[in-house]
C-alpha positions in Angstrom: -11.2 32.6 -65.6 -11.2 33.2 -61.9 -14.4 32.5 -60.1 -16.5 34.9 -57.9 -16.6 33.5 -54.3 -19.6 34.8 -52.3 -19.6 34.9 -48.5 -23.0 35.6 -46.9 -22.9 37.4 -43.6 -25.0 39.3 -41.0 -24.4 42.9 -40.5 -22.2 42.1 -37.5 -20.2 39.6 -39.5 -19.8 42.1 -42.3 -18.6 44.8 -39.9 -16.0 42.4 -38.5 -14.7 41.5 -41.9 -14.7 45.1 -43.1 -12.9 46.5 -40.1 -10.3 43.7 -39.8 -9.8 43.2 -43.5 -9.6 39.5 -42.6 -11.7 36.3 -42.6 -12.8 34.3 -39.6 -12.5 30.6 -39.7 -14.4 28.5 -37.1 -13.3 25.2 -35.6 -15.1 22.5 -37.5 -16.6 20.9 -34.4 -17.9 24.3 -33.2 -19.9 25.1 -36.3 -23.6 25.9 -35.9 -24.4 22.6 -37.5 -21.6 20.2 -36.8 -23.9 17.3 -37.8 -22.8 17.8 -41.4 -19.4 16.3 -40.2 -21.2 13.0 -39.6 -22.6 12.6 -43.1 -19.4 11.3 -44.6 -18.2 9.9 -41.3 -21.2 7.5 -41.0 -20.5 6.1 -44.5 -16.8 5.6 -43.6 -17.7 3.9 -40.4 -20.3 1.5 -42.0 -17.7 0.4 -44.7 -15.0 0.1 -42.1 -17.0 -2.2 -39.9 -17.7 -4.5 -42.8 -14.0 -4.5 -43.8 -12.8 -5.2 -40.3 -15.1 -8.2 -39.9 -14.0 -9.6 -43.2 -10.4 -9.5 -42.0 -11.0 -11.3 -38.7 -11.5 -15.1 -39.2 -14.7 -16.6 -37.9 -12.9 -18.8 -35.3 -11.5 -15.6 -33.7 -14.6 -13.4 -33.7 -16.9 -16.3 -33.0 -16.4 -16.1 -29.2 -17.5 -12.5 -29.1 -19.8 -11.8 -26.2 -23.3 -10.7 -27.1 -22.8 -7.4 -25.3 -20.0 -6.3 -27.6 -21.3 -4.0 -30.3 -18.6 -3.2 -32.9 -20.4 -0.1 -34.2 -21.1 1.2 -30.7 -17.4 0.7 -29.9 -16.5 2.9 -32.9 -19.0 5.5 -32.0 -17.5 5.7 -28.5 -14.0 6.0 -30.1 -15.3 9.0 -32.2 -17.0 10.6 -29.3 -13.7 10.4 -27.4 -12.0 12.1 -30.3 -14.5 14.9 -30.2 -14.0 15.2 -26.4 -10.2 15.3 -26.8 -10.4 18.0 -29.4 -12.9 20.0 -27.3 -10.5 19.9 -24.4 -7.4 20.7 -26.4 -5.9 24.1 -27.0 -7.4 24.2 -30.5 -4.2 23.8 -32.5 -3.8 21.2 -35.1 -7.5 21.0 -35.5 -9.6 22.0 -38.5 -10.9 25.5 -39.0 -13.4 26.4 -41.8 -14.8 29.4 -43.6 -17.2 29.0 -46.5 -18.1 30.7 -49.8 -20.6 29.9 -52.6 -20.2 29.9 -56.3 -23.0 31.3 -58.5 -24.2 29.4 -61.5 -24.8 32.5 -63.6 -23.9 36.2 -64.0 -27.4 37.0 -62.5 -26.6 35.0 -59.3 -23.3 36.8 -59.0 -25.0 40.2 -59.5 -28.0 39.7 -57.2 -26.9 36.7 -55.0 -28.3 33.2 -54.6 -32.0 33.2 -53.5 -31.8 30.1 -51.2 -28.6 31.3 -49.5 -30.0 34.8 -48.9 -33.0 33.1 -47.3 -31.2 30.4 -45.3 -28.2 32.4 -43.9 -29.5 36.0 -43.7 -33.3 36.0 -44.0 -32.7 38.4 -46.9 -31.4 41.0 -44.3 -27.7 40.3 -44.6 -24.9 41.1 -47.0 -23.0 39.1 -49.7 -19.2 39.8 -49.8 -17.7 38.7 -53.1 -14.1 37.9 -53.6 -12.0 37.0 -56.6 -10.8 33.4 -56.2 -7.3 34.0 -57.7 -6.7 37.0 -55.4 -7.9 35.0 -52.4 -5.5 32.2 -53.2 -2.7 34.7 -53.3 -3.6 36.0 -49.9 -3.7 32.5 -48.5 -0.2 31.9 -49.8 1.0 35.0 -48.0 -0.8 33.8 -44.9 1.0 30.5 -44.8 4.3 32.3 -45.4 3.6 34.4 -42.3 2.0 32.0 -39.9 2.5 28.4 -38.9 0.1 25.9 -40.6 0.3 22.3 -41.6 -2.2 23.2 -44.3 -4.4 26.1 -45.5 -6.1 26.2 -48.9 -9.4 26.5 -50.8 -11.3 23.3 -51.6 -14.5 22.7 -53.5 -17.1 20.8 -51.5 -18.4 17.6 -53.1 -22.0 16.4 -52.6 -22.3 12.7 -51.9 -19.4 10.2 -51.4 -17.7 8.3 -54.1 -16.9 5.0 -52.4 -14.6 3.9 -55.2 -12.2 6.9 -54.7 -8.7 6.2 -53.4 -9.2 8.8 -50.7 -12.3 7.0 -49.4 -10.8 3.6 -49.6 -7.7 4.6 -47.8 -9.7 6.1 -44.9 -11.8 2.9 -44.7 -8.7 0.8 -44.6 -7.2 2.9 -41.8 -10.5 3.0 -39.8 -10.9 -0.8 -40.1 -7.4 -1.2 -38.8 -8.4 0.7 -35.6 -11.5 -1.5 -35.3 -9.5 -4.7 -35.7 -7.2 -3.6 -32.9 -10.1 -2.7 -30.6 -11.7 -6.1 -31.3 -8.5 -7.9 -30.6 -8.2 -6.0 -27.3 -11.7 -7.0 -26.4 -11.1 -10.7 -27.2 -7.6 -10.7 -25.7 -6.7 -12.6 -28.9 -4.1 -10.9 -31.2 -3.8 -13.4 -34.0 -5.7 -11.0 -36.3 -4.2 -7.8 -35.0 -2.8 -5.4 -37.6 1.0 -5.2 -37.9 3.0 -2.1 -37.3 3.1 -1.3 -41.1 -0.7 -1.0 -41.1 -0.9 1.5 -38.2 -0.6 5.2 -38.8 -0.3 8.1 -36.3 -3.7 9.0 -35.0 -3.0 12.7 -35.6 -2.2 12.1 -39.3 -5.3 9.9 -39.7 -7.6 12.5 -38.0 -6.4 15.3 -40.2 -7.2 13.2 -43.3 -10.5 12.2 -41.9 -11.6 15.7 -41.0 -10.4 17.0 -44.4 -12.6 14.4 -46.1 -15.6 15.1 -43.9 -15.3 18.8 -44.4 -15.3 18.5 -48.2 -18.1 15.9 -48.6 -21.7 16.9 -47.7 -25.1 15.4 -48.0 -26.5 15.9 -51.6 -29.5 17.7 -50.1 -27.2 20.8 -49.8 -25.9 20.8 -53.4 -27.6 24.1 -54.1 -25.1 25.8 -51.9 -22.2 25.0 -54.4 -19.8 25.6 -51.5 -16.1 26.3 -51.6 -14.3 26.2 -48.2 -11.0 27.5 -46.8 -9.7 24.6 -44.7 -6.9 25.4 -42.2 -4.9 23.4 -39.7 -2.9 25.9 -37.6 0.2 24.8 -35.6 0.5 25.7 -32.0 4.2 26.5 -32.4 6.3 28.8 -34.5 8.3 27.1 -37.3 11.1 28.1 -39.7 11.0 27.3 -43.4 13.8 27.6 -45.9 13.9 31.0 -47.7 10.7 32.1 -45.8 12.0 32.8 -42.3 9.9 32.4 -39.1 6.2 31.6 -39.2 4.5 32.6 -36.0 1.6 30.5 -34.5 -2.0 31.8 -34.9 -4.0 33.0 -31.9 -7.0 30.8 -31.1 -9.9 33.1 -30.2 -13.2 32.3 -28.4 -16.4 33.9 -29.6 -17.7 36.3 -26.9 -14.3 35.9 -25.1 -16.0 33.2 -23.0 -14.5 29.8 -22.0 -17.0 27.7 -23.9 -17.3 30.1 -26.9 -16.8 28.7 -30.4 -13.1 28.7 -31.3 -11.9 30.6 -34.4 -8.8 32.0 -36.0 -8.4 35.2 -38.0 -7.1 34.7 -41.5 -5.3 37.5 -43.3 -4.8 39.8 -40.3 -1.1 40.1 -41.2 -1.6 40.4 -45.0 -1.1 43.8 -46.5 -3.3 44.9 -48.1 -5.8 42.8 -46.2 -8.5 40.5 -47.6 -10.9 42.9 -49.1 -14.0 42.0 -51.1 -14.2 43.2 -54.7 -17.9 43.8 -54.2 -20.6 43.9 -51.5 -24.2 43.1 -52.4 -26.7 44.4 -49.9 -29.6 41.9 -49.2 -33.1 42.6 -50.5 -34.3 43.5 -47.0 -31.1 45.0 -45.6 -30.5 48.7 -45.0 -27.3 50.6 -45.8 -25.7 51.5 -42.5 -22.8 53.4 -41.0 -20.3 50.8 -42.1 -20.5 52.2 -45.6 -18.6 55.4 -44.6 -15.5 56.3 -46.4 -12.1 55.2 -44.9 -12.9 51.6 -43.9 -11.0 50.3 -46.9 -7.8 51.2 -48.6 -9.7 50.4 -51.8 -13.4 50.7 -51.5 -15.3 47.8 -53.1 -18.3 48.2 -55.4 -21.5 48.3 -53.4 -24.9 47.3 -54.9 -28.3 46.5 -53.7 -29.9 43.1 -54.6 -33.3 43.6 -56.4 -34.5 40.0 -56.0 -38.3 40.0 -55.8 -38.9 39.0 -52.2 -41.5 40.1 -49.8 
């Protein structure tokens, strides 16, 4: 059975989705709270440091000067990555939009109390989509536009250090650390060979994907599902599908330092339309409810959660 995916939005966000019949995905590093990216990243870095040191013999790392801090070196590397992405054109970076999954029919009918409170102060709107229909729209999106990947993923709360995905990232990160350490020592006896090295762009996509799908267990009540998208900056042609055009990278407020975002579903017909809109307990019905905004008008209900 297909799940109900709920997207909580302000009135402004709702109007944008309603009128465009599309979804807006924000660059991962431009999210309101990008610190969530560092939850899984810190765990990966800690494990990578230990692995790197284990692979460098004592006689090589013994001469390390006291002023060399391996963890600080890695933090500087990560900050440089962030700076490079911030200065880039925004392509081949990760864009995210989020949904929540209710635990019961009641949460699907009235919305999730903690999410109403946290994201809308009970004054917003909950747009509900059918998961199977949304996946079909994403397949149409990737047939029309140029992506290296776009799909729906369930967020996991906590990190399983024994998973293959985690171990592969630790191995690749520790390889970067070893190379940095060898540069610092000017001693390459413990340097990784070419077979151990991977393209940084490939590694970063895997790293960002992992960090975007693993959050602190404190947020488990959100039961989040995310669209993750990596748009290409160039058109490409695929067999039997024709030409896929590149997405436009927008800036919020049309200002130079505004958060970057892409519009998903703008070329899909019919567009991405919610099956249902739940009006927040303290929200008011407004002009956006007028007829003609949708080819198929969704069901509209008012949440009767008992809030003051």
